[in-house]
C-alpha positions, 0 to 999 in steps of 0.5 A, a space after each residue: 270411726 272411733 271405734 275402729 281406731 279401738 277395735 284396732 288398739 284392742 286386737 293389737 294387745 289382744 294379739 301382743 298378748 297372745 304371742 306370750 302364751 303361743 311363742 312358750 316364752 317367759 316375758 322377759 325374753 320376748 320384751 328383750 327380743 321385741 326392743 332388740 336388734 337381732 341376726 334373725 327375724 320370725 314374724 309368728 302369726 297365733 292362729 288357733 284350731 291349727 298346729 302351726 302357726 303361719 310364720 315368715 322366717 327371715 337370717 341374714 345368712 342369705 346375705 352372706 355375700 355381703 360378709 368378708 374376713 380378713 382372717 377366719 375366725 375374724 368375725 367369731 369375736 370374744 369380747 371380755 364383759 366390762 370392755 368399753 367395746 362391748 356396747 358397740 360389737 359391730 366396730 370390734 369386730 371392725 377392728 379385728 378384721 371382720 367386714 359384715 354389712 348384712 342387714 339385720 332386724 332394725 334395718 329390714 323395718 326402716 327398709 319397710 318404712 322407706 317403702 313405705 314413705 316411697 308409697 306414701 310421699 314419692 308416688 306423685 301424679 304428673 298432670 299436663 293441664 296446671 289447672 289440675 295442680 290441685 290435689 285430689 283424694 285422701 293421700 294428696 290431701 294428706 302429704 300437702 298438708 304435712 308438707 305446707 305445715 313443715 314448711 311454713 309451720 317449723 322451717 318459715 319460723 325456724 330456719 328463716 322462709 328465705 332458706 325454708 324450702 332448702 331444708 323442706 325436703 329434708 325435715 319432711 323426709 325426716 318425719 315421715 320416715 321416723 313416724 313410719 318407724 315408730 308405728 311400725 312398732 306398735 304392731 304386733 311381733 314387729 319392732 320398732 327400729 328407733 327402739 335403736 339407739 343405732 339408729 337414732 344415732 344415725 338420724 342425729 348425725 345426718 342433722 348434725 352433717 347438715 346443720 354444719 353444711 348450713 352453718 359453713 354455706 352461711 358463714 364461711 370458714 372465717 365466719 365458722 372460725 370465728 363464731 368458736 370464738 364466741 366473740 370473746 377477748 383472745 385471751 378467752 378463746 382456749 376456753 371458749 372453742 373448747 366448750 363451743 366444740 362440745 356444744 355442736 356435739 351435745 345436740 346430735 346427742 340430744 336428738 339421740 338419746 330423746 327419740 331412743 329413750 321414749 320409743 324404747 320406754 314406751 314398748 316396754 311399758 305396754 309389755 310388762 302391763 301385758 305379762 302381768 297376766 302371766 307373772 302375777 295372775 289370770 285374773 289380771 287379764 281385766 286390768 292389764 287389757 284396759 290399760 294396754 290398750 290405753 297405753 296403745 292409743 298414747 303409743 300412736 300419739 307418742 311416735 307422732 310426737 316424737 316425728 315432730 319433735 325430731 323434725 322440729 329441733 333439726 330446724 331450729 339447729 339448722 336454723 342456728 347455722 343459718 344465722 351463723 352468718 349474721 353472727 360471724 358478721 358482729 364478732 
């Protein structure tokens, strides 16, 4: 098992190294292409001894039926440098009358992760005999261990056992979905969707909405409003309410930045180490490859840890919303 894992890591690192030379691009271009989103997706397998490498090419032009413009040229929006909307050009295009719903590279990676999640978790065995409900096989036992751990150790201890079963499906889905996206980034020429701020922000918004739903369900509208005052005297309400509202939005912000920064940093460090062979000297391969293998193993561990941390923090935030009903009664 250890030999197989080491061989996989070494193959991944060497495959990524070959991609630098085969692509004919500079290391910064390869790094930015790997960590950034794009409208086209090229999966090229460097294969020695053949003139043209096997290539899978995708461009979102095949989904042109998902794009329409209110006026001709609305999607050709040029934003001035330094504009506030240059950070999110899709919003700027939407405001200009361009409605572009075509999938990008990160969305394709999310679809692949969702397909893997369905194959792994949503393929149950149906038995008529209740005595055969004991899971058998590697996949079923792994799935049972993950679900029981999330239900008992994460949801049960942070949300409370009476409400844990209600939110366990979401927590299990979030954990496996993020884990598959993290591990896809370790496949050469693929990319990590969680290394995109838009993807992690979408995941955090999902947790945010569910947290507020749990708060309203537990405390009610009046109890939720009372909680925003923090139980302070009435003359401090104008100060406390804005602070509490800001506190509601700092939680999804923390989820967004934590997952995004950790996954992006790991991939960039791995690629920079491998690029030493091409930036310094070819002799650097004797140091770059062992270091790359070590970082590769670390990234497998980080991908698992970050999926766990996101799930744990989501459970903590949902648990705070569930507990809001008790706090509202005290206030």
